[in-house]
N, C-alpha and C positions, 0 to 999 in steps of 0.2 A: 504494500500500500504506500502511496505517496501523496503529498499535499503541501499546501502553504498555510502557515498560521501567522497571525499578527500577535506579537507578544509585547507586554509592557513590564517595566521595572516599577513595581508599586511602592516599594519602600524607599523613601528619600535617603535613608541611612546607607543603602548599598548602591545607589546610582553611580557615584564616582568610582567605586570599585569596579563595577561592570563596564562603565564607560572606558576605563583604562585597559580592559581585557578583551572586550568584544570587538572584533574586526570582521570585515567581509571575509568569507570562507572559513571562519572559525567553526570547528566541529564540536558539538556538544551532545548531551543525552538527556532525555526526559526520564525521570526516575520515579519509581513507586517503591518507597522505603529503600532498600539497598539493591533493588533490581532495575536494570536498564530496560525500559519499555520501548524506546524509540531513539533513533539517531537523528540529529538535526544539524543543519548547516545554515549559518547566517548569510542571507543573500542581499539584505538591505538594512540600513540603519537610518532611522528618521527620528529626530528629536529625543535623543537618548537621555537628556537631563530634564525632560518634562513628563508629566503623568497624563497620558491621553485618556485614561479610563475615567469615567464619571460614575460616582457612587451616590445613591440616594439615601 
């Protein structure tokens, strides 16, 4: 299975950490506890220091 997902860094405290590490073509994994459930690759970075998600 393959697809594209939009992801956000929700916690202000870790945005600078991720901003310094995430680059185009970075490979990562989605985790469920200690098990890798999917492999992912960064294909685009947009507004890494802002929170695009809206909560009510």
